[in-house]
C-alpha distance (Angstrom), angle and dihedral (degrees) to the residues before:
residue distance angle dihedral
R1 . . .
A2 3.85 . .
F3 3.76 89.9 .
S4 3.83 97.0 48.1
L5 3.85 98.1 41.4
R6 3.79 101.1 38.5
S7 3.77 111.6 19.4
N8 3.78 98.0 43.4
A9 3.80 90.5 80.2
A10 3.80 97.9 25.8
T11 3.75 97.4 51.0
A12 3.77 91.3 60.0
A13 3.76 84.6 91.0
A14 3.73 95.1 106.9
T15 3.76 82.0 137.2
S16 3.83 120.5 71.7
T17 3.82 98.9 -140.9
S18 3.80 120.6 137.4
T19 3.77 91.8 -116.9
W20 3.81 92.1 63.5
S21 3.76 90.7 44.8
D22 3.83 90.4 54.2
L23 3.89 91.4 47.1
L24 3.84 91.5 50.2
N25 3.77 91.8 50.2
R26 3.78 90.4 51.3
V27 3.81 96.0 52.0
P28 3.83 113.4 88.5
R29 3.75 107.4 -119.1
G30 3.82 141.9 126.2
G31 3.87 121.2 -102.6
A32 3.79 148.3 140.6
D33 3.73 132.1 -108.9
S34 3.80 120.1 -84.3
T35 3.75 95.0 -103.2
T36 3.73 93.8 54.8
V37 3.72 92.2 44.7
A38 3.81 92.1 49.0
E39 3.83 92.4 50.9
D40 3.84 91.1 47.6
V41 3.84 90.9 49.9
A42 3.72 91.2 48.1
A43 3.79 92.4 49.1
D44 3.76 90.7 48.7
S45 3.83 91.0 49.6
A46 3.76 90.4 55.5
A47 3.76 90.7 60.0
A48 3.86 95.5 43.2
G49 3.74 92.2 113.5
E50 3.87 91.4 64.6
E51 3.86 120.7 83.0
K52 3.82 110.0 -103.0
S53 3.74 130.2 -152.9
L54 3.80 124.7 -124.3
D55 3.78 92.7 -100.6
E56 3.79 91.8 50.5
K57 3.78 92.0 50.3
V58 3.84 91.0 50.1
R59 3.77 89.5 49.3
E60 3.72 90.6 49.7
A61 3.77 93.0 50.3
M62 3.81 91.8 47.4
K63 3.83 91.9 51.4
K64 3.79 91.3 47.4
Y65 3.79 92.8 56.7
G66 3.85 97.5 43.7
L67 3.78 101.4 -92.0
N68 3.79 123.7 129.9
P69 3.79 109.5 -137.5
D70 3.72 92.2 -163.4
V71 3.87 94.7 63.8
E72 3.80 107.6 98.5
I73 3.77 119.2 -139.3
P74 3.82 108.8 -131.5
A75 3.74 110.5 -114.0
D76 3.80 122.8 -120.0
D77 3.78 110.3 -82.9
D78 3.82 109.7 -126.9
D79 3.72 95.0 -170.7
D80 3.74 111.3 124.7
N81 3.78 93.6 -140.9
D82 3.83 92.7 56.7
N83 3.78 94.0 46.7
E84 3.78 100.2 45.8
E85 3.81 93.4 113.4
G86 3.81 93.9 44.5
D87 3.78 96.8 47.4
V88 3.82 118.1 103.0
A89 3.77 108.3 -102.7
S90 3.78 110.8 -105.4
T91 3.80 120.6 -119.8
E92 3.83 109.7 -97.0
M93 3.73 119.6 -145.7
N94 3.74 102.8 -133.7
C95 3.77 104.8 -166.5
E96 3.81 115.1 169.1
G97 3.80 127.4 161.7
G98 3.78 92.3 -1.4
V99 3.86 93.8 -55.2
C100 3.75 123.5 111.2
E101 3.84 120.1 -162.2
I102 3.79 114.6 -129.8
P103 3.84 106.7 -113.7
S104 3.80 118.6 -123.3
E105 3.75 121.9 -149.0
Q106 3.77 117.9 -151.2
A107 3.77 131.8 -173.2
P108 3.87 115.6 -112.3
Q109 3.74 109.6 -81.2
T110 3.79 91.6 -140.1
E111 3.80 93.6 64.0
E112 3.80 92.0 49.0
N113 3.82 91.2 50.0
I114 3.86 92.6 48.4
N115 3.88 90.4 50.2
D116 3.81 91.9 48.1
M117 3.76 91.1 45.5
T118 3.76 91.3 48.9
D119 3.76 94.1 52.7
R120 3.78 92.5 45.3
I121 3.81 95.7 50.3
A122 3.83 92.3 43.2
T123 3.76 89.0 53.9
E124 3.79 96.0 45.2
L125 3.80 95.3 45.4
D126 3.76 96.0 35.9
V127 3.85 94.8 -131.7
D128 3.77 133.6 128.9
R129 3.85 117.4 -78.1
Q130 3.84 91.2 -125.0
I131 3.74 91.6 60.4
V132 3.87 91.4 51.2
L133 3.83 89.4 50.1
A134 3.76 92.8 50.7
A135 3.86 90.8 49.5
L136 3.77 93.3 47.6
G137 3.82 89.7 47.2
A138 3.80 91.5 51.0
T139 3.81 91.3 55.3
A140 3.88 97.1 39.9
T141 3.78 120.0 118.4
G142 3.80 130.3 -174.1
E143 3.83 128.2 26.5
G144 3.82 136.6 -102.1
D145 3.77 115.9 -6.4
H146 3.83 90.5 -9.0
R147 3.71 94.2 61.5
R148 3.81 113.0 125.9
V149 3.82 133.9 179.7
D150 3.78 133.4 -153.8
E151 3.70 104.5 -125.2
A152 3.84 96.4 -174.7
L153 3.85 91.4 53.8
A154 3.79 90.9 44.4
R155 3.82 91.3 53.4
E156 3.86 90.5 52.1
L157 3.76 90.8 49.5
I158 3.84 91.9 48.4
M159 3.80 90.9 50.8
A160 3.76 93.4 48.3
E161 3.82 92.5 46.3
R162 3.89 90.1 46.9
D163 3.80 89.4 55.4
A164 3.79 90.5 48.1
I165 3.77 92.1 49.9
S166 3.76 92.8 48.7
G167 3.75 88.9 66.8
V168 3.78 92.3 64.4
T169 3.78 113.0 71.9
E170 3.83 123.8 -147.7
D171 3.74 95.1 -125.5
C172 3.84 97.5 55.1
D173 3.81 116.6 117.4
E174 3.83 94.4 -115.2
V175 3.81 93.4 55.9
K176 3.82 92.1 46.6
Q177 3.84 89.2 50.5
L178 3.81 92.8 52.7
V179 3.76 94.1 43.9
S180 3.80 90.3 51.2
E181 3.74 87.0 57.0
G182 3.75 91.4 59.4
H183 3.84 102.4 -95.9
D184 3.77 126.4 133.2
P185 3.89 114.4 -95.4
L186 3.86 94.4 -132.6
L187 3.86 91.6 47.3
S188 3.69 91.4 45.7
R189 3.82 92.2 53.5
R190 3.81 90.3 47.0
A191 3.81 92.2 48.9
L192 3.85 90.9 49.6
A193 3.88 89.1 50.0
F194 3.82 89.5 52.8
A195 3.79 92.5 46.3
D196 3.77 96.2 46.7
M197 3.81 91.0 -113.9
Q198 3.83 93.0 -54.3
I199 3.77 102.2 142.7
D200 3.84 93.6 -158.5
N201 3.72 94.5 54.4
A202 3.81 89.8 42.9
R203 3.80 90.0 52.4
A204 3.86 89.9 48.5
I205 3.85 89.5 50.6
L206 3.86 91.3 51.1
L207 3.77 93.2 47.7
A208 3.80 93.5 46.8
E209 3.81 91.3 49.2
Q210 3.83 91.1 51.7
E211 3.85 90.8 49.5
D212 3.79 90.9 48.9
E213 3.76 91.6 48.0
D214 3.79 91.7 54.7
A215 3.75 90.5 46.7
E216 3.81 91.2 50.2
K217 3.79 90.5 52.1
E218 3.79 91.9 50.9
A219 3.79 91.4 48.6
Q220 3.76 91.5 49.6
A221 3.80 92.2 49.3
A222 3.82 89.3 50.7
Y223 3.76 91.6 47.5
E224 3.91 91.8 51.3
E225 3.80 91.3 47.8
E226 3.75 91.9 51.6
Q227 3.83 92.2 48.2
A228 3.82 90.0 50.3
R229 3.82 89.7 51.1
L230 3.78 91.4 51.1
R231 3.83 93.3 48.2
L232 3.86 91.1 49.6
R233 3.72 91.6 51.1
E234 3.80 93.7 49.0
E235 3.83 90.6 46.5
M236 3.77 91.2 53.4
E237 3.83 91.3 49.0
A238 3.86 90.6 49.1
K239 3.81 91.0 50.9
K240 3.75 93.0 51.4
E241 3.81 90.2 48.5
A242 3.83 91.9 50.5
E243 3.81 93.6 47.9
A244 3.80 90.2 49.6
N245 3.87 92.0 53.4
M246 3.88 94.5 44.8
K247 3.76 118.0 110.1
E248 3.80 121.0 -118.1
I249 3.80 118.6 -105.4
K250 3.76 119.8 -158.0
V251 3.88 126.2 -166.0
D252 3.75 120.2 -156.2
S253 3.75 113.2 -126.3
N254 3.80 89.8 -132.8
F255 3.82 95.3 49.2
D256 3.82 116.0 136.2
P257 3.78 120.0 179.3
T258 3.83 91.7 -158.6
Q259 3.74 93.6 63.3
P260 3.79 122.1 88.8
A261 3.84 117.5 -125.7
A262 3.77 116.7 -78.2
G263 3.78 110.9 -95.2
A264 3.81 93.7 11.7
G265 3.76 121.9 128.6
G266 3.82 96.2 -142.7
M267 3.73 149.3 10.5
G268 3.76 94.4 -77.9
G269 3.81 98.1 47.8
A270 3.85 116.1 129.6
S271 3.76 111.9 -109.2
A272 3.64 146.7 145.3
G273 3.68 90.3 -126.4
L274 3.81 90.5 101.3
G275 3.81 87.1 80.8
L276 3.74 92.9 -139.4
G277 3.76 111.1 120.2
M278 3.76 132.5 178.0
G279 3.72 123.8 -142.4
G280 3.80 94.3 8.4
A281 3.80 97.6 -57.0
S282 3.82 110.4 159.4
A283 3.73 120.1 -120.4
N284 3.82 127.4 -130.3
T285 3.78 116.4 -117.1
S286 3.74 126.1 -127.4
T287 3.78 135.0 -167.4
K288 3.78 124.8 -127.0
P289 3.70 118.5 -120.0
G290 3.71 120.5 -125.0
G291 3.75 117.2 -74.7
M292 3.85 97.2 25.8
P293 3.81 115.1 128.0
G294 3.77 118.3 -102.7
P295 3.82 125.7 -125.0
A296 3.81 114.4 -56.2
K297 3.71 129.8 -140.6
K298 3.78 113.6 -90.1
E299 3.76 94.0 -128.7
D300 3.87 89.0 56.8
V301 3.82 96.8 53.5
V302 3.83 106.4 23.9
F303 3.77 118.7 67.4
D304 3.80 129.6 179.5
I305 3.83 100.8 -161.2
T306 3.71 145.5 177.1
T307 3.80 129.0 -134.8
D308 3.79 94.8 -93.1
Q309 3.86 90.0 58.9
I310 3.78 96.2 54.1
Q311 3.74 93.6 91.1
E312 3.79 95.0 53.2
I313 3.76 101.3 36.1
I314 3.82 101.5 34.1
M315 3.81 112.3 18.0
E316 3.86 95.5 43.2
S317 3.77 95.9 35.4
P318 3.87 112.7 134.4
V319 3.79 91.3 -148.3
P320 3.87 134.2 46.9
V321 3.83 115.7 -77.0
L322 3.80 130.3 -142.5
L323 3.86 105.3 -154.5
D324 3.76 112.6 -159.6
I325 3.85 115.1 -164.9
Y326 3.81 109.1 -161.5
A327 3.84 145.2 153.4
D328 3.73 131.8 -140.5
W329 3.85 92.3 -122.4
C330 3.87 93.7 50.5
G331 3.83 111.6 103.2
P332 3.75 96.4 -165.5
C333 3.86 89.5 51.5
K334 3.76 89.9 56.8
A335 3.78 91.8 49.6
L336 3.82 95.0 47.2
A337 3.79 98.9 44.5
P338 3.86 97.7 71.4
A339 3.81 91.7 50.1
L340 3.75 91.4 51.3
E341 3.77 92.9 47.3
Q342 3.84 91.9 51.9
M343 3.82 88.9 50.1
A344 3.86 91.2 53.7
V345 3.77 92.7 47.4
K346 3.81 94.5 47.8
A347 3.79 90.4 47.2
G348 3.74 90.5 66.3
G349 3.80 97.6 -134.5
M350 3.79 96.8 -46.3
F351 3.83 87.0 127.1
R352 3.80 138.6 7.5
L353 3.75 128.3 -122.7
V354 3.79 111.2 -145.3
K355 3.74 120.7 -174.4
L356 3.86 123.9 -161.4
N357 3.84 125.1 -173.3
S358 3.83 106.7 -134.3
D359 3.81 92.1 -157.4
N360 3.80 94.4 54.6
E361 3.84 95.9 36.9
R362 3.82 104.1 44.5
S363 3.84 93.9 156.8
A364 3.75 94.3 59.0
S365 3.83 95.2 43.4
Q366 3.75 90.9 48.0
A367 3.82 92.3 49.4
L368 3.79 88.4 52.6
E369 3.90 89.7 45.8
V370 3.82 93.3 -128.7
K371 3.79 109.4 -174.9
A372 3.78 100.7 165.2
L373 3.81 139.0 31.1
P374 2.95 136.9 -89.5
T375 3.80 97.7 28.7
V376 3.81 118.1 174.1
F377 3.78 123.7 -163.8
G378 3.80 126.6 -164.6
I379 3.87 110.2 -143.7
R380 3.76 125.8 -173.3
D381 3.82 125.2 175.5
G382 3.85 88.4 -5.4
K383 3.87 93.2 -57.6
I384 3.79 127.9 109.3
V385 3.80 107.9 -120.8
N386 3.85 100.9 170.5
M387 3.75 145.0 -9.3
F388 3.79 144.9 -172.6
Q389 3.78 137.1 -166.5
G390 3.76 129.2 -136.4
M391 3.75 128.8 -3.4
P392 3.83 118.8 -19.3
R393 3.80 111.4 -97.9
D394 3.81 93.1 -135.3
E395 3.73 143.3 -22.8
E396 3.81 93.8 -89.5
M397 3.80 92.1 57.9
M398 3.81 91.3 51.8
R399 3.76 92.9 46.3
N400 3.75 93.7 50.5
F401 3.81 90.4 48.4
M402 3.83 91.9 52.1
M403 3.78 94.0 45.6
G404 3.75 92.9 51.5
L405 3.76 89.9 48.9
M406 3.77 100.3 45.1
V407 3.80 105.2 33.0
P408 3.81 112.9 65.1
G409 3.75 114.6 -131.9
T410 3.90 92.7 22.1
E411 3.76 113.1 123.3
F412 3.76 122.8 -136.0
N413 3.73 118.8 -109.4
P414 3.00 111.5 -111.6
P415 3.88 88.2 31.6
V416 3.78 120.9 -119.9
T417 3.82 111.5 -104.0
S418 3.82 123.9 -132.7
D419 3.82 92.2 -109.6
Q420 3.88 89.8 52.8
K421 3.82 89.0 49.4
K422 3.81 90.5 53.8
E423 3.81 90.2 47.7
F424 3.78 92.2 49.3
A425 3.83 89.2 50.4
V426 3.72 91.5 55.7
L427 3.79 91.9 46.1
S428 3.76 90.4 50.0
T429 3.78 92.1 53.9
K430 3.75 92.3 49.5
L431 3.80 91.3 47.9
T432 3.82 89.9 50.4
K433 3.81 93.1 53.7
V434 3.83 93.2 45.4
A435 3.79 91.6 47.8
G436 3.78 93.6 49.2
S437 3.84 95.1 45.4
A438 3.78 91.8 49.8
S439 3.78 94.8 47.2
F440 3.78 94.3 48.4
S441 3.79 106.9 82.5
F442 3.75 123.1 -139.6
S443 3.77 94.4 -116.1
A444 3.87 91.1 52.0
R445 3.81 88.9 49.5
E446 3.78 91.0 54.1
R447 3.84 93.9 47.7
L448 3.79 91.3 49.0
Q449 3.83 91.3 50.3
D450 3.76 92.5 51.5
R451 3.77 93.3 47.3
T452 3.75 93.5 48.9
V453 3.79 94.8 48.9
A454 3.83 89.6 48.0
R455 3.84 92.3 51.6
L456 3.78 91.4 49.1
D457 3.83 90.1 53.5
E458 3.73 90.0 50.1
L459 3.78 88.9 54.4
V460 3.84 88.5 58.8
E461 3.76 92.7 48.6
N462 3.84 93.2 48.0
T463 3.83 97.2 45.5
N464 3.84 125.6 -3.2
M465 3.77 137.4 -75.7
A466 3.82 95.1 -93.0
D467 3.79 94.8 50.6
A468 3.80 90.4 43.5
E469 3.76 90.0 52.7
E470 3.79 92.0 50.9
A471 3.86 92.3 49.4
A472 3.88 89.0 47.8
K473 3.77 92.3 52.4
T474 3.85 92.2 47.7
I475 3.84 89.9 53.1
R476 3.78 90.2 47.1
T477 3.85 91.3 53.6
L478 3.87 89.7 51.7
F479 3.81 91.2 50.9
S480 3.83 92.6 46.5
N481 3.80 91.4 54.3
V482 3.80 92.5 56.7
I483 3.76 93.3 42.8
R484 3.78 91.4 52.4
D485 3.78 92.8 51.8
P486 3.83 112.6 13.1
Y487 3.81 91.1 173.9
E488 3.77 98.0 59.3
T489 3.74 110.8 95.3
K490 3.81 96.1 -159.1
F491 3.80 91.1 64.9
R492 3.81 89.5 51.0
R493 3.84 92.6 60.9
V494 3.75 122.0 78.4
N495 3.83 118.5 -164.7
L496 3.83 107.0 -150.0
A497 3.78 89.2 -170.0
N498 3.76 92.3 65.0
K499 3.79 110.9 114.4
V500 3.68 97.9 -120.9
I501 3.80 97.5 39.2
A502 3.80 90.8 46.2
A503 3.78 92.2 53.4
K504 3.84 98.1 43.5
V505 3.84 104.5 26.3
A506 3.78 116.4 13.3
S507 3.78 93.7 50.5
Q508 3.85 90.3 56.4
P509 3.83 115.6 69.0
P510 3.87 93.6 -160.7
A511 3.87 88.6 57.1
V512 3.85 91.0 50.5
A513 3.78 88.5 48.4
I514 3.81 90.5 56.6
L515 3.79 89.5 55.1
K516 3.86 91.5 51.0
S517 3.80 92.3 47.3
V518 3.81 91.6 63.0
G519 3.81 94.1 47.8
F520 3.81 106.3 -83.2
G521 3.77 113.7 143.2
T522 3.85 135.8 176.5
E523 3.75 115.7 -91.9
D524 3.81 117.5 -116.0
G525 3.83 110.4 -89.5
N526 3.79 96.1 2.7
G527 3.79 119.0 75.4
D528 3.81 92.0 -175.9
I529 3.76 93.2 68.1
M530 3.82 123.1 72.5
V531 3.86 120.6 -168.6
V532 3.79 133.1 -169.8
G533 3.78 122.9 -154.7
K534 3.83 92.6 14.0
G535 3.83 110.7 -163.9
K536 3.76 95.0 6.8
K537 3.78 129.4 116.2
A538 3.81 93.6 -136.6
V539 3.80 131.5 13.1
N540 3.83 124.8 -127.8
V541 3.81 102.3 -110.7
A542 3.81 95.2 -169.4
P543 3.89 95.7 91.7
L544 3.79 89.0 45.2
L545 3.78 91.0 51.2
V546 3.75 92.6 49.7
A547 3.76 93.6 48.1
R548 3.77 92.6 48.2
D549 3.80 90.5 49.8
C550 3.80 89.5 52.7
I551 3.81 91.1 50.0
D552 3.85 90.6 50.7
K553 3.81 91.6 50.1
W554 3.85 92.0 45.9
I555 3.78 91.3 52.5
D556 3.76 93.4 46.2
K557 3.84 90.9 47.5
N558 3.80 92.3 51.1
R559 3.75 98.7 35.2
Y560 3.82 94.5 118.8
E561 3.80 92.4 50.8
I562 3.77 89.9 44.8
A563 3.79 92.4 50.6
K564 3.78 89.9 48.5
A565 3.79 92.3 50.3
A566 3.78 91.1 46.5
R567 3.81 90.9 53.3
L568 3.81 91.4 49.2
K569 3.80 91.8 48.3
K570 3.78 90.7 47.8
D571 3.88 90.1 51.1
E572 3.79 90.8 50.5
L573 3.74 92.2 51.4
E574 3.75 90.6 47.1
R575 3.81 92.0 50.4
A576 3.72 89.9 47.8
R577 3.81 91.3 51.0
L578 3.77 92.1 48.3
A579 3.86 91.3 49.1
A580 3.76 89.5 50.1
E581 3.77 90.6 50.9
V582 3.86 92.1 48.4
E583 3.77 90.9 49.4
L584 3.78 90.4 49.3
E585 3.77 90.8 49.3
D586 3.81 91.2 50.8
E587 3.73 89.3 53.4
Y588 3.78 91.0 51.7
D589 3.78 90.2 46.8
S590 3.78 91.6 51.6
E591 3.71 91.1 51.1
D592 3.78 90.9 48.6
D593 3.76 90.9 49.9
E594 3.70 90.7 53.4
E595 3.74 93.1 49.9
E596 3.79 98.1 41.4
E597 3.78 113.9 118.6
P598 3.83 121.4 -140.5
V599 3.77 117.4 -97.4
D600 3.83 118.2 -119.4
P601 3.80 107.5 -127.4
D602 3.83 92.5 -160.8
A603 3.86 95.4 53.2
C604 3.80 115.3 113.6
T605 3.74 131.2 -175.9
I606 3.81 118.4 -154.4
R607 3.87 116.2 -164.7
L608 3.76 101.6 -153.9
R609 3.76 129.5 -171.0
I610 3.75 126.8 -177.7
D611 3.82 113.1 -128.9
G612 3.79 110.3 -101.9
K613 3.86 94.0 22.8
K614 3.76 130.8 90.2
K615 3.86 100.9 -149.8
V616 3.78 115.0 105.2
H617 3.86 119.6 -148.2
D618 3.86 123.4 -154.3
L619 3.81 110.6 -144.2
A620 3.75 119.4 -168.4
M621 3.79 110.1 -145.6
R622 3.76 141.7 158.2
A623 3.76 129.3 -110.7
D624 3.85 91.4 -114.2
D625 3.81 94.2 53.3
T626 3.76 114.9 110.9
L627 3.75 131.3 -136.7
S628 3.77 88.6 -103.1
G629 3.77 87.6 60.6
L630 3.77 90.2 52.4
V631 3.86 88.5 54.5
D632 3.81 90.0 51.0
K633 3.83 89.6 55.6
L634 3.81 95.5 52.8
P635 3.79 113.6 130.5
G636 3.73 109.6 -96.6
G637 3.81 92.0 22.4
A638 3.78 131.4 -81.8
P639 3.81 118.8 -59.6
A640 3.76 114.3 -108.1
E641 3.80 103.6 -143.1
E642 3.82 105.8 -0.5
E643 3.72 118.9 102.8
V644 3.82 119.0 -113.1
Q645 3.81 125.6 -149.3
I646 3.82 119.7 -162.7
T647 3.78 117.8 -161.1
C648 3.86 127.2 -170.9
T649 3.73 110.2 -179.2
A650 3.77 94.9 -173.4
R651 3.82 91.7 56.5
R652 3.83 94.4 34.6
L653 3.68 90.0 -122.8
I654 3.81 127.8 153.0
V655 3.80 114.7 171.9
K656 3.78 127.9 171.7
S657 3.77 123.9 -155.9
S658 3.76 89.2 -118.5
D659 3.83 90.2 66.0
T660 3.79 95.6 83.7
V661 3.86 93.5 177.4
T662 3.76 95.2 59.3
M663 3.82 93.6 37.0
N664 3.83 89.3 58.7
K665 3.86 92.5 54.2
T666 3.76 117.3 105.5
L667 3.76 124.8 -116.5
R668 3.79 90.2 -110.3
E669 3.80 91.8 56.3
L670 3.81 91.4 48.7
K671 3.83 89.9 49.9
L672 3.78 94.1 -120.2
M673 3.80 91.8 135.8
P674 3.07 134.3 153.8
S675 3.76 92.8 -2.5
A676 3.79 138.6 -12.9
S677 3.87 141.1 171.4
V678 3.78 117.6 -128.2
V679 3.81 136.1 176.3
V680 3.81 118.5 -145.1
K681 3.76 121.2 -155.1
I682 3.78 117.0 -164.3
G683 3.79 126.6 -159.5
S684 3.86 103.2 21.3
S685 3.84 113.6 151.9
G686 3.71 128.6 -154.6
A687 3.77 93.6 -98.5
D688 3.76 89.7 49.9
S689 3.80 87.5 49.7
A690 3.70 91.7 55.4
S691 3.77 93.2 45.8
T692 3.80 87.7 49.2
T693 3.75 91.7 50.7
S694 3.78 91.5 47.8
S695 3.75 92.8 45.4
L696 3.79 91.7 72.3
A697 3.84 90.3 57.4
E698 3.77 90.1 47.7
R699 3.70 94.2 51.8
A700 3.84 89.8 49.6
K701 3.78 89.1 51.0
V702 3.75 91.9 52.2
R703 3.71 91.1 52.6
Q704 3.81 90.1 54.1
E705 3.79 91.7 48.7
R706 3.78 90.1 57.4
K707 3.79 88.7 61.7
K708 3.86 90.8 59.9
G709 3.83 133.9 74.8
E710 3.72 137.1 53.6
H711 3.84 133.4 -69.5
T712 3.74 129.5 -160.8
M713 3.84 111.9 -120.1
A714 3.76 135.3 174.6
S715 3.85 121.6 -128.8
I716 3.75 131.3 -169.2
G717 3.66 133.6 173.5
I718 3.81 124.6 33.2
Y719 3.85 93.0 -9.2
S720 3.78 94.8 54.2
K721 3.74 126.0 98.2
D722 3.82 124.1 -161.8
D723 3.75 118.0 -161.1
N724 3.82 91.1 164.8
A725 3.85 91.2 -107.9
K726 3.78 106.0 152.2
G727 3.79 92.1 -148.2
E728 3.75 91.3 59.2
L729 3.81 99.9 43.3
I730 3.81 116.6 103.5
D731 3.81 131.7 -172.3
G732 3.85 90.6 8.5
G733 3.80 93.7 -56.3
G734 3.71 138.0 -42.1
G735 3.81 96.4 91.7
V736 3.81 143.1 53.9
W737 3.75 140.3 -153.7
Y738 3.82 118.6 -113.1
E739 3.82 140.8 169.7
H740 3.84 120.2 -114.1
D741 3.86 124.7 -164.3
I742 3.82 109.6 -140.3
T743 3.87 98.7 178.5
S744 3.85 112.1 152.2
D745 3.75 115.3 -108.0
D746 3.85 94.2 -147.8
E747 3.79 95.0 57.0
G748 3.73 94.5 128.4
E749 3.82 93.9 52.1
G750 3.69 92.8 56.3
E751 3.87 91.8 56.9
Q752 3.78 93.7 54.0
H753 3.80 92.9 70.1
E754 3.75 99.1 41.4
E755 3.85 97.7 89.7
P756 3.82 109.4 85.8
S757 3.80 122.6 -153.9
S758 3.68 123.1 -142.4
E759 3.79 103.3 -163.1
N760 3.82 108.2 162.5
G761 3.71 88.5 -7.1
E762 3.84 97.7 -64.9
I763 3.72 129.2 122.1
K764 3.84 112.3 -126.9
N765 3.76 138.5 173.6
D766 3.78 136.4 178.7
D767 3.80 91.3 -80.0
D768 3.82 91.5 53.7
E769 3.75 90.6 50.5
D770 3.79 90.3 51.8
M771 3.79 90.7 49.3
A772 3.79 90.3 49.2
S773 3.81 91.5 51.1
D774 3.73 89.9 50.1
D775 3.82 91.0 52.1
S776 3.75 91.6 49.6
D777 3.78 90.6 51.9
């Protein structure tokens, strides 16, 4: 063991550097001085030609790397007195006030720390985990829970060992030879690095390490066995001590929990009639009134169950249940159990006493969050309504608890708070799930899974993937409602006549078969109603959970096909909607066609505005009406002597009332059909007309004048000139002001088209003439 734990890292000093020497000196190990080692190595070298045994080769390697093979490693001391500090602390039975805390066994923290440290160092240094374990073992001090390692020194050893191993390649002949013999490649390279590439010494190191590893495992197994034996012995001693200090409980042979206390005026009166006395106190007797049940048989009212019986014995019990969580090592549990049994027998079947061993049924005790023993739960209709821990404080406390449990409408004293009710509701849900899962066998689970998947596939064959998915989701919703509250009867009834359920579930036989497979059955006298857990206080949710899980997996498995089918169904609905809209539009169009009135081809609408005013007048005229008729329809009447000018910009038409020829033309001839916008100017004279005509030329001339003249501009760069005149410098220099003539070069051309002509009252220019010639052609 000294060789494997200490020299594995230290003997990597095939090099003679000072760093390795310092590391070797810091590792706790046995060894001889350099002179002795050198002499031993020389003596061994002289006999190198002879065949050596395995022990001789190990001794040679140990001498070579500074270890003295003659130093004996002291064996582990198994004496209990010497290892009192290193032993695992035994579990103490802390029983106070009739309540025993449940012991918790934890693994040694040191082992967990070493494992975590090993993984972390192996990840950080990118080395094999075995190398890290060897380095930590080489630097470990102490034994048992007091074992400590030097992480810093271990890291230095690992890095030095890694450097040494890197000098040995995997494809060298020595490594291949050791690997062919069944050794690990990495360990073979390390052994060769330690042995300076001497394959015999490397093989000896590997064999020695294997033997030491086996010995270490045997020693660890023996150590754990011894610790287990010590813990068991201390637990037995603690049990005996707890039982010796426990108070004695006596139960009166005539005790009846259903009777009120003698001399009390009501249910809650204090009395010794409970028959449960502490410290040997005698109990008063009471007589049963007529009609009360007599004592029951113990096997009919007292049950010692396992987790798989909770559903049948507790959840589906027709009477209230007193659930006693106990353990064989618990002294108060042993003292309380006989009293509770006598109560159940005397009650004549008015409640059940159910006992559950917390050590054997961990899943149930964990679901109920039991932290101390004994723990007693009061359960009615499958729901936890109250609880207490330890021995009852007095007879009155026990009587109030039983009255609140057994008599409906009777409140507990002290009353249950709202927070406790919420806590009991959560515990009831957990107990329901544990009870259902335990009572539902594995074979039944597999059969239900197969049936559910087969029925879902039948749904797809009978309809399509989209409709099957909708039916599956509807069934899943029904199951989830029952699972969420298995006590609520309205969730356990399914009305097949419901519009949604009838369309998605009732119309599909495979969907109805899924409901029946989890326990749904038709109600008597009504085939449209299906009920699960008929006549039971609480339903077993295990089949519902299994079926719902199958539906979820089926939907997830077929999610791509479901999405595809959903898209196709959506497209079909969209196409149907569009077709309906088109059909509706066609109906409207046909109605509009029938009601459409014929259009008058001679109708004409003139939008007329008086010059100088903004209001526009709509005049209804005929195509054969003349412009004179338009003047007659002017708002306010036609002027008697004043001249009227009609202008239509869109038609390039300017007509004066003095032009009788044009005024007598029809609206069709003037192309004012079917509508046109005109401006009417009233009161213009001949002089005004001339001025109006000339005003167009004047405005054109003004526009041309704007293009002439000079503008002051600034220039910098290659166009600038600088004669150092301060008035011409801009921006501090580098530029000048100058005048630029921007007169238009095509001044003459603009004047040629300024004179308008008014032949037949129309404005024309050269472009109009060209257009007219094109029309004539």
